[in-house]
LUMGU-346396 format. One record per residue (C-alpha): residue number from 1; x, y, z. Coordinates in pm, whole numbers, plus 50000, padded with zeros to 5 digits. Layout:
{r NUM, {X, Y, Z}},
...
END
This chain:
{r 1, {69829, 95753, 70457}},
{r 2, {69581, 95603, 70224}},
{r 3, {69647, 95806, 69925}},
{r 4, {70035, 95703, 69931}},
{r 5, {69920, 95366, 69956}},
{r 6, {69709, 95400, 69640}},
{r 7, {70027, 95553, 69485}},
{r 8, {70227, 95260, 69586}},
{r 9, {69999, 94982, 69446}},
{r 10, {70001, 95189, 69139}},
{r 11, {70348, 95224, 69111}},
{r 12, {70396, 94819, 69176}},
{r 13, {70111, 94742, 68942}},
{r 14, {70098, 95011, 68687}},
{r 15, {70229, 94763, 68402}},
{r 16, {69953, 94502, 68476}},
{r 17, {69672, 94799, 68414}},
{r 18, {69780, 94900, 68115}},
{r 19, {69849, 94549, 67925}},
{r 20, {69511, 94461, 68087}},
{r 21, {69386, 94759, 67913}},
{r 22, {69486, 94711, 67608}},
{r 23, {69372, 94336, 67561}},
{r 24, {69031, 94430, 67684}},
{r 25, {69021, 94723, 67423}},
{r 26, {69141, 94525, 67141}},
{r 27, {68896, 94227, 67230}},
{r 28, {68604, 94427, 67271}},
{r 29, {68635, 94726, 67003}},
{r 30, {68863, 94606, 66755}},
{r 31, {68706, 94251, 66732}},
{r 32, {68410, 94385, 66755}},
{r 33, {68426, 94632, 66520}},
{r 34, {68599, 94377, 66229}},
{r 35, {68283, 94123, 66347}},
{r 36, {68002, 94422, 66361}},
{r 37, {67876, 94258, 66659}},
{r 38, {67899, 94354, 67008}},
{r 39, {67800, 94161, 67358}},
{r 40, {67594, 94304, 67651}},
{r 41, {67824, 94506, 67891}},
{r 42, {67736, 94231, 68154}},
{r 43, {67877, 93931, 67927}},
{r 44, {68228, 94110, 67882}},
{r 45, {68202, 94222, 68279}},
{r 46, {68160, 93828, 68356}},
{r 47, {68419, 93715, 68093}},
{r 48, {68685, 93920, 68224}},
{r 49, {68616, 93866, 68610}},
{r 50, {68682, 93490, 68546}},
{r 51, {68970, 93576, 68289}},
{r 52, {69157, 93779, 68573}},
{r 53, {69075, 93578, 68854}},
{r 54, {69223, 93252, 68681}},
{r 55, {69546, 93439, 68567}},
{r 56, {69623, 93539, 68908}},
{r 57, {69508, 93282, 69118}},
{r 58, {69708, 93011, 68893}},
{r 59, {69995, 93224, 68896}},
{r 60, {70010, 93252, 69233}},
{r 61, {69959, 92890, 69284}},
{r 62, {70228, 92817, 69023}},
{r 63, {70471, 93019, 69187}},
{r 64, {70474, 92802, 69486}},
{r 65, {70480, 92505, 69278}},
{r 66, {70784, 92548, 69097}},
{r 67, {70987, 92536, 69430}},
{r 68, {70959, 92185, 69423}},
{r 69, {71300, 92068, 69374}},
{r 70, {71153, 91743, 69230}},
{r 71, {71084, 91759, 68877}},
{r 72, {70837, 91472, 68882}},
{r 73, {70658, 91586, 69160}},
{r 74, {70641, 91931, 69010}},
{r 75, {70490, 91790, 68664}},
{r 76, {70218, 91634, 68881}},
{r 77, {70167, 91941, 69105}},
{r 78, {70119, 92170, 68797}},
{r 79, {69886, 91935, 68579}},
{r 80, {69648, 91907, 68901}},
{r 81, {69671, 92261, 68919}},
{r 82, {69590, 92290, 68566}},
{r 83, {69249, 92022, 68578}},
{r 84, {69174, 92206, 68924}},
{r 85, {69151, 92571, 68741}},
{r 86, {68959, 92453, 68491}},
{r 87, {68680, 92304, 68735}},
{r 88, {68698, 92634, 68914}},
{r 89, {68678, 92842, 68582}},
{r 90, {68363, 92666, 68509}},
{r 91, {68227, 92683, 68814}},
{r 92, {68274, 93042, 68882}},
{r 93, {68167, 93153, 68503}},
{r 94, {67831, 92961, 68588}},
{r 95, {67783, 93119, 68919}},
{r 96, {67854, 93465, 68776}},
{r 97, {67604, 93412, 68512}},
{r 98, {67353, 93306, 68749}},
{r 99, {67402, 93598, 68979}},
{r 100, {67416, 93862, 68688}},
{r 101, {67097, 93726, 68496}},
{r 102, {66910, 93795, 68874}},
{r 103, {67042, 94119, 68848}},
{r 104, {66962, 94207, 68507}},
{r 105, {67351, 94239, 68378}},
{r 106, {67286, 93931, 68139}},
{r 107, {67005, 93754, 68012}},
{r 108, {67042, 93381, 68171}},
{r 109, {66746, 93230, 68058}},
{r 110, {66844, 92909, 67844}},
{r 111, {67181, 92865, 68020}},
{r 112, {67265, 92505, 68143}},
{r 113, {67571, 92403, 68281}},
{r 114, {67588, 92098, 68098}},
{r 115, {67562, 92292, 67806}},
{r 116, {67821, 92176, 67534}},
{r 117, {67921, 92500, 67395}},
{r 118, {67917, 92655, 67745}},
{r 119, {68167, 92434, 67856}},
{r 120, {68410, 92422, 67556}},
{r 121, {68414, 92791, 67564}},
{r 122, {68514, 92781, 67955}},
{r 123, {68781, 92503, 67875}},
{r 124, {68946, 92732, 67571}},
{r 125, {68911, 93024, 67783}},
{r 126, {69048, 92883, 68093}},
{r 127, {69348, 92707, 67909}},
{r 128, {69422, 93049, 67772}},
{r 129, {69519, 93214, 68067}},
{r 130, {69636, 92952, 68249}},
{r 131, {69885, 92944, 67995}},
{r 132, {69931, 93315, 68012}},
{r 133, {69988, 93273, 68382}},
{r 134, {70236, 92996, 68395}},
{r 135, {70439, 93183, 68110}},
{r 136, {70415, 93520, 68310}},
{r 137, {70567, 93348, 68633}},
{r 138, {70816, 93188, 68446}},
{r 139, {70928, 93512, 68275}},
{r 140, {70925, 93678, 68626}},
{r 141, {71142, 93412, 68757}},
{r 142, {71387, 93444, 68495}},
{r 143, {71414, 93833, 68546}},
{r 144, {71485, 93731, 68910}},
{r 145, {71734, 93483, 68844}},
{r 146, {71889, 93713, 68618}},
{r 147, {71930, 93992, 68862}},
{r 148, {72039, 93745, 69153}},
{r 149, {72324, 93665, 68873}},
{r 150, {72402, 94022, 68821}},
{r 151, {72427, 94078, 69211}},
{r 152, {72656, 93770, 69270}},
{r 153, {72881, 93912, 68975}},
{r 154, {72873, 94248, 69127}},
{r 155, {72996, 94093, 69477}},
{r 156, {73239, 93893, 69286}},
{r 157, {73376, 94168, 69128}},
{r 158, {73408, 94377, 69465}},
{r 159, {73539, 94056, 69651}},
{r 160, {73808, 94089, 69370}},
{r 161, {73861, 94430, 69360}},
{r 162, {73911, 94431, 69756}},
{r 163, {74144, 94111, 69720}},
{r 164, {74366, 94325, 69477}},
{r 165, {74357, 94611, 69685}},
{r 166, {74474, 94403, 69974}},
{r 167, {74754, 94278, 69805}},
{r 168, {74847, 94621, 69644}},
{r 169, {74848, 94733, 70011}},
{r 170, {75057, 94443, 70106}},
{r 171, {75326, 94518, 69807}},
{r 172, {75305, 94871, 69932}},
{r 173, {75411, 94797, 70275}},
{r 174, {75645, 94522, 70150}},
{r 175, {75840, 94812, 69973}},
{r 176, {75775, 95050, 70269}},
{r 177, {75944, 94777, 70492}},
{r 178, {76203, 94754, 70224}},
{r 179, {76257, 95123, 70206}},
{r 180, {76311, 95171, 70584}},
{r 181, {76600, 94916, 70599}},
{r 182, {76776, 95063, 70365}},
{r 183, {77017, 95335, 70522}},
{r 184, {76965, 95652, 70365}},
{r 185, {77300, 95778, 70466}},
{r 186, {77449, 95470, 70302}},
{r 187, {77271, 95483, 69979}},
{r 188, {77382, 95852, 69937}},
{r 189, {77754, 95819, 70011}},
{r 190, {77719, 95549, 69778}},
{r 191, {77601, 95757, 69487}},
{r 192, {77826, 96048, 69614}},
{r 193, {78121, 95800, 69568}},
{r 194, {77992, 95660, 69257}},
{r 195, {77947, 96018, 69122}},
{r 196, {78285, 96156, 69235}},
{r 197, {78427, 95817, 69063}},
{r 198, {78260, 95906, 68719}},
{r 199, {78263, 96277, 68721}},
{r 200, {78601, 96289, 68507}},
{r 201, {78579, 95978, 68315}},
{r 202, {78195, 96002, 68233}},
{r 203, {78048, 96329, 68299}},
{r 204, {77710, 96247, 68178}},
{r 205, {77651, 95951, 68368}},
{r 206, {77785, 96156, 68688}},
{r 207, {77520, 96430, 68635}},
{r 208, {77247, 96128, 68584}},
{r 209, {77370, 96008, 68909}},
{r 210, {77355, 96347, 69055}},
{r 211, {76993, 96414, 68928}},
{r 212, {76874, 96074, 69018}},
{r 213, {77005, 96096, 69372}},
{r 214, {76830, 96457, 69446}},
{r 215, {76493, 96295, 69311}},
{r 216, {76558, 95986, 69553}},
{r 217, {76664, 96212, 69841}},
{r 218, {76353, 96422, 69790}},
{r 219, {76141, 96100, 69763}},
{r 220, {76283, 95972, 70092}},
{r 221, {76186, 96274, 70298}},
{r 222, {75831, 96344, 70105}},
{r 223, {75601, 96417, 70419}},
{r 224, {75223, 96269, 70446}},
{r 225, {74996, 96303, 70152}},
{r 226, {74778, 96526, 70316}},
{r 227, {75053, 96811, 70350}},
{r 228, {75156, 97051, 70110}},
{r 229, {75533, 97104, 70001}},
{r 230, {75735, 97408, 69947}},
{r 231, {75681, 97458, 69561}},
{r 232, {76008, 97561, 69455}},
{r 233, {76097, 97189, 69586}},
{r 234, {75898, 97044, 69307}},
{r 235, {76017, 97266, 69069}},
{r 236, {76359, 97153, 69136}},
{r 237, {76266, 96803, 69101}},
{r 238, {76085, 96887, 68729}},
{r 239, {76434, 97012, 68649}},
{r 240, {76608, 96672, 68772}},
{r 241, {76348, 96480, 68576}},
{r 242, {76409, 96690, 68264}},
{r 243, {76778, 96665, 68284}},
{r 244, {76766, 96280, 68324}},
{r 245, {76557, 96243, 68016}},
{r 246, {76786, 96475, 67833}},
{r 247, {77092, 96305, 67918}},
{r 248, {76887, 95945, 67847}},
{r 249, {76812, 96053, 67489}},
{r 250, {77151, 96246, 67460}},
{r 251, {76957, 96571, 67445}},
{r 252, {76743, 96490, 67173}},
{r 253, {76434, 96651, 67384}},
{r 254, {76317, 96968, 67287}},
{r 255, {76133, 97121, 67622}},
{r 256, {76148, 97421, 67824}},
{r 257, {76059, 97488, 68202}},
{r 258, {75941, 97884, 68247}},
{r 259, {75881, 98028, 68602}},
{r 260, {75743, 98363, 68632}},
{r 261, {75718, 98534, 68982}},
{r 262, {75864, 98480, 69304}},
{r 263, {75799, 98125, 69418}},
{r 264, {75966, 98184, 69766}},
{r 265, {75721, 98080, 70089}},
{r 266, {75456, 97890, 69811}},
{r 267, {75343, 97575, 69939}},
{r 268, {75177, 97327, 69662}},
{r 269, {75033, 96968, 69724}},
{r 270, {75332, 96719, 69618}},
{r 271, {75370, 96530, 69313}},
{r 272, {75126, 96714, 69092}},
{r 273, {75368, 96885, 68903}},
{r 274, {75556, 96537, 68849}},
{r 275, {75278, 96361, 68748}},
{r 276, {75174, 96641, 68460}},
{r 277, {75551, 96655, 68324}},
{r 278, {75576, 96230, 68347}},
{r 279, {75254, 96246, 68146}},
{r 280, {75446, 96463, 67874}},
{r 281, {75701, 96231, 67847}},
{r 282, {75496, 95923, 67845}},
{r 283, {75213, 96035, 67639}},
{r 284, {75337, 96327, 67440}},
{r 285, {75600, 96422, 67154}},
{r 286, {75884, 96565, 67324}},
{r 287, {76116, 96573, 67027}},
{r 288, {75940, 96795, 66806}},
{r 289, {76170, 97053, 66621}},
{r 290, {75952, 97349, 66616}},
{r 291, {75671, 97301, 66869}},
{r 292, {75890, 97241, 67199}},
{r 293, {75704, 97086, 67494}},
{r 294, {75635, 97361, 67777}},
{r 295, {75567, 97374, 68113}},
{r 296, {75473, 97737, 68246}},
{r 297, {75434, 97830, 68594}},
{r 298, {75321, 98188, 68657}},
{r 299, {75258, 98332, 69010}},
{r 300, {75095, 98652, 69009}},
{r 301, {74851, 98862, 69256}},
{r 302, {74786, 98565, 69459}},
{r 303, {74703, 98333, 69192}},
{r 304, {74880, 98023, 69082}},
{r 305, {74898, 97939, 68733}},
{r 306, {75035, 97595, 68605}},
{r 307, {75014, 97491, 68239}},
{r 308, {75180, 97210, 68018}},
{r 309, {75162, 97217, 67681}},
{r 310, {75285, 96957, 67426}},
{r 311, {75247, 96795, 67069}},
{r 312, {75040, 96503, 67076}},
{r 313, {75242, 96172, 67010}},
{r 314, {75140, 95957, 66699}},
{r 315, {75098, 95672, 66893}},
{r 316, {75406, 95484, 66817}},
{r 317, {75592, 95333, 67078}},
{r 318, {75391, 95508, 67365}},
{r 319, {75155, 95423, 67604}},
{r 320, {74760, 95448, 67548}},
{r 321, {74660, 95708, 67788}},
{r 322, {74373, 95650, 68006}},
{r 323, {74363, 96013, 68201}},
{r 324, {74424, 95795, 68539}},
{r 325, {74711, 96058, 68647}},
{r 326, {74478, 96348, 68532}},
{r 327, {74171, 96230, 68728}},
{r 328, {74420, 96178, 69001}},
{r 329, {74527, 96544, 68985}},
{r 330, {74171, 96621, 68987}},
{r 331, {74108, 96458, 69273}},
{r 332, {74399, 96561, 69474}},
{r 333, {74332, 96934, 69412}},
{r 334, {74001, 96897, 69522}},
{r 335, {74107, 96749, 69857}},
{r 336, {74302, 97050, 69899}},
{r 337, {74116, 97378, 69743}},
{r 338, {73777, 97206, 69744}},
{r 339, {73600, 97422, 69462}},
{r 340, {73837, 97683, 69439}},
{r 341, {74054, 97563, 69157}},
{r 342, {74039, 97558, 68795}},
{r 343, {74160, 97236, 68604}},
{r 344, {74177, 97175, 68234}},
{r 345, {74289, 96955, 67988}},
{r 346, {74206, 96927, 67618}},
{r 347, {74391, 96909, 67296}},
{r 348, {74353, 97213, 67101}},
{r 349, {74345, 97336, 66711}},
{r 350, {74719, 97280, 66683}},
{r 351, {74702, 96905, 66802}},
{r 352, {74872, 97000, 67121}},
{r 353, {74781, 96873, 67451}},
{r 354, {74721, 97120, 67734}},
{r 355, {74667, 97073, 68078}},
{r 356, {74554, 97424, 68282}},
{r 357, {74557, 97443, 68668}},
{r 358, {74443, 97779, 68809}},
{r 359, {74462, 97830, 69246}},
{r 360, {74429, 98091, 69471}},
{r 361, {74769, 98110, 69653}},
{r 362, {74876, 98348, 69922}},
{r 363, {75245, 98358, 69982}},
{r 364, {75308, 98375, 70402}},
{r 365, {75604, 98562, 70322}},
{r 366, {75413, 98849, 70134}},
{r 367, {75187, 98881, 70435}},
{r 368, {75514, 98915, 70675}},
{r 369, {75636, 99171, 70457}},
{r 370, {75308, 99328, 70470}},
{r 371, {75298, 99358, 70841}},
{r 372, {75672, 99453, 70872}},
END
């Protein structure tokens, strides 16, 4: 128990001991060697006892005084405290001189309380350490005030984040409410009517409507975020998204989707594939003539590998990437697969941006076939 207390005491006041040690070494040894004159050991002990006593006593009392709100009262209190500490320093020094003289630490013969040199020396020393103590208190108070300001700023930031989160939740609730008010059958019947009406007049517009309709149908029937979905349905949404972009850009997009292996029965976290492909359209160069953007899905021996490759965009007309979408992908993969997955994203030597996902996925249909 005592050892723990001493350890905590040293940890709390270690800096004080270091600074006092440096100051004493400077005065005793460096100045002593410079002047080629050293005092008796007792004289040094006497001086530093009084110095340290005045420093910490004055610091303690000033800390109490500066809490007063009245500036005038505070001024007079500090002035009175300085006068009090002057007398206390002189009195303590005189008492220690007599005490050390009796026990033989110093030669006190010839010492006189009213000695001019003795009094002026005490006043100089006391004012020096009173000044140090006052500065120390105000520096500590400044650090404490700055810490309080930082805490208030942090609390304010947290409050703003919480407020923004509540506003986002409110908007999401409003969107969910509006979506619940729209009759899906009416919506898709209307889209089918528009598709049939435009199929002969504007085939490209009809195809865009059909792709958009399929993506909206998929979004409306989307399960909870904690559920897995059939991987084939996610792949279909990728195909719809690519087709929409090709129609929108008059087929100037150079992009391919490659699927290897039987995906039937495989389930995967929703919207991860869509996020990766949307990032390609948002941040990548999908019109490069010789380097097509590729999305590759490969399932073999109970391992699912997903990769995307696209040329890095030169920055013109594109949004700056902050990797928020990729971080969300990593978090979603972690929530489903814990640490049993690999997710990497990087720029290769050919200035292509690459994402790679590898997870162990067992096809339940394959298990069923084995049992049969």
